[in-house]
N, C-alpha and C positions, 0 to 999 in steps of 0.2 A: 522346602524350596526357599532359597535365600534371595531377598529382594535385590541385593547388590548384584547377584548373578543375572537377574532379569534386566537390570540396567546395563550390565556388560553386554548381554545379548542384543539389546536394542541398539547400542552404539556400534557393535560389530556388524549388525545388519545394515546400519546406515552407511558405514565406510566400506564394508566388504574387503577390509584389509587389516590383517591381524596386528601388524606393528603400528599402523596409524591409529587403530582403535585403542590399543594399549597405551600409546602416548597420550591420546586425548583423555583417557580415563585416569592417567597417572599411576598405572600399575605395570608390572612386567608382563611380557608375552606369555611366559609359562603360567602365571596366575590367571591370565585371561583364558588361555587354552584349557586349564583345569576347570574353570567355572563353566565353560561351554560344554566340555565333556560330561561334567556332573549333571547338567541340565538334560543332555541327550540321553544319558543312562536312566535318569529318573522318568523321562517321558517315553523312552523306548523307541525313539525315532531319530534319524540324523536331521539336524537343523541346517547344516551347511554342507557344501560339496565343493571340491576343487574346481577352479576356473582359471586355467593357465597358471600364472604365478600368484593369483589372488584366490579368493573364495567367493561363493555366492550362496544365497538362501536356497534351500530345497523348496519344493512346492509346499510341504508341510511346515517348513520354517516360515514361509511367507504368510501362511494362514495364522500361525502362532503369533507372529509379529503384530498383527492387527489387534489381538486381544491384549498382548503385553503393553502395547502403546496406549490403548484405552485405559488399562488398569493403572499404569504409571501416571498418566495424566490425571486420573481421578484421585489418586493418592496425593499428587502435588497440589491439586485444587483443594483437597481437604486440609493439607498442611497450611496452605495460604489462608484459607478461611479461618482456621483456628487462630493463627497468628494475628490476623486482622480483627477477629472478634475480641481477642484479648486487648488489643489496642487499635481501634478502627481508624486512628489518625496516622497510622503507618501503612505502608504497602507500596505497590508499584503498578504502573499502567503500561502495558505494551501497546504502543500507538504507532500505526502506519499512516502515511499520508502521501498525496501526490506531490510532485516536485514543486509546482508553483506555490503551494500552500506553505512551504518552508520559508518563503520570503517575508511573510507578514502575519498571516492569520494564526498559524500554529505557535510561533513565538509569543504572540499576543495572548492567546488562550492560556498557554502554560504559565506565563508571567502572572496574569490576573488570577488564575487558579491558585498558584503557589503562594501569593502574598496573603491569602486568607489564613488566619492563624491555625485552624485545624488541618490545613493541607500542607503545611510547610515540610513535613517529614515524608510526604508521598513523593516517590521518585518515578522517573519515566525511562522506558526503553524505547528509543525512536528508530524508525527506518522509513525510507522513501522508495517509491516505485511507481509504476503506472497502474491504472485502476484494475486491469485484468489480473495482474500479478498480486496486487494487494488483496483482492477477493479470494484468490486461490490460497494465499497464506492465511487469511482470516478463516477460511473453511478448514484448514489444517490446524487451526487454533494457535498459530504463531503470534497472532495479535489478539488483544482484548477488544479493540475497536479501531476502525480506520476512518479516515476522512477522504472521500473520493467522489468520482462521478457515479451516476446510476448506469446500469447496463440492462439490456433487454434479454440477454442470454448468458447462461453460465454453463458452458459445456452443452449438454443436452437437457439441462434442467431450467426451470423458471427461477431466476435468482430471488424473486420476491417471496418464494416459498421456503427459502433457505436463510435469507438475511432480512434484517429490518433496516430500511432506508428512511432516515429522518432528515428532511431538508433543513439546512442551517444558514447558508449564505448564497448569494449569487455573485458571479465574477464577470466583469465586463470583458467583452471580446473586442480587441483592437487590431488595427492593421500595422504590422511591423514592416518598415521600409528602410533601406540604407540611407545614411545621412545625406548622400549626394543624389538621391532619387528625386525627381520632380515633385512627387507627393509629399516629400519631407518638409517642404516650405508651406504647405497648406495647413491651416488651423484645424481643419477637420476634413474627412473624406466621405465619399459615398460608395456603395457597393459597385456601382457602374464603373468607378475608377479602376477596379481590379481588371475588368475586361478580360483579355486573353494573356495577361502578363504571366510570366512563369511563377508558379506557386511552390513554396516549400510546405509540405503537408505533414500532419501527424500520421503515423502509421496506423494500420487497421487494428493494432493491439491497443491503441490509446483510447481511453474513455472519451476523449475530445473529438475523435474522428467523426462519429455520427452527428455531433452538433455542428461541426464545420461543414459537413456535407449538407445538412439541413439549411444552414445559412446560405450556402451557394445555390442550392436548389430554389429557395424562395426568391433569390435575386435573379433567377434564370441564367446563371453563369455556368458554362461548361469549363471546369477548371483545367488549366494547362499545367499539370503536375510534373515538376522536374525531379523532386526528391521527396522521400518519405522517411520520417524518423520518429522516435518515441518521445524524447525529452525536449523541453522548451529551450534549454541552453544550446543544444545542437542546432535547433531550428534558427535561433537568433544568430548563431555563428555563421550559418550559411547565408542568412540575409545580409549580415555585415559585409560579407565578401561579394555582394552584388549578384548572387546566384539565383535570386528570386525574392518575392515578397511573401508574407505569411499572415494568416489570421491566428492570433494567439490570445490567451487570457492576459489580463493586465499583469505586468511584472513590475511591481513598485520599486524594486531595487536595481532595475536595469539602467546602466549608464547610457543615456540617450545622446551621448556625444557621437556615437558611431551608428546606432540603430534608433530610429524614431518610432514611437508608438502613437498612432493617430486614432482619435475617436471616430467611429463610424456613425454618422447621423441617422441613417435610414435602416439600421439593423436593430430590430426589436428583440432579438434573441440573446439572452445572457447564458452563461455557463452555471447551472445550478449544482451546488455541492452538497454532499450528504454526510451525516454521521451514520456509519454502518456497523451493525453488530450481527453476529450469528445467532439465529433464533434459539438453538438448543444449547448454547455455550454457557458454562458456569461463569458467573460474574461475582467478583469479590466486592466488598464494600467500597474500597478505594476507586475501583473502576466505575462502579455505579455512581459514585459521587462526582467523578469527572464527567461522565456522560450527562448527568443532569445539569452540571455547571455549563457545559458547552451549549446545550439546548437553550438554557435560560440566557446566557450571555449573548449569544448570537441573535436571539429574539430581541433583546433590549437594545443592542448596539447596531444591528444590521437590518434584520427583517422589518422590525417595527418602524424603522426610519427610512425604509426603501434605500438603504445604503449598500453600494456595491464594494467589492474588494478589488 
């Protein structure tokens, strides 16, 4: 059984499209077809079946894919480990993080990590999303580590039995209002100022939604929700157009010429952020080094000084 053929099978199973898989693999369609036929002959079962103009995995093909994926991942982990054990100062970190963290914290962490002499040749593969998607991708081992909110549910499982959540920083929650809103002229605001004004809210998929709900419930506010969305920039865009106000994390790079972020004096709740890893996931030396750096750096520069981002 040829390892390349297993890689070909995995890619074809992902795309379920012969020409697309061949293009992604950089081989010809006949070569891909030959490899799959050879696998099927050796196993004695069909792995794919026609599906209109495309193909799809058979039931047995789907079962086989789980084992092939695990095997290829283990082999890649072994290759990474050997390379990094030969030179532990090289490697890469697959890092996912929520949208607001890209404005300040993540660039700061990567800069301070990378200026240390032993870390200069460690590279990063970065991506952003909302907490629920980041956790799903971490579960599928698309990331080594993510920086996100905590959650109480992961599908039908307890997330704290699957992931390690290490608190690293707290993020201040502010009120976003249009520049011509009456509250924009106030130095600070109170929760009562929200009243029944139209609110732009984070969607239920967002890790921030439970926190915003908690803040409103503590203030005994029945929210007048006009729109719901996932990312901060969309929320701020709606606020700018006067479609409502919003409770959002501090956005240090926001141009406050059009949208003002006002401190809330009577809200004791901040947004706690976590470094999250999968409990059973293989960790390379470079990833382990980055994790320990993040914990130490955030403790020294944020937690220990009661400093918010």
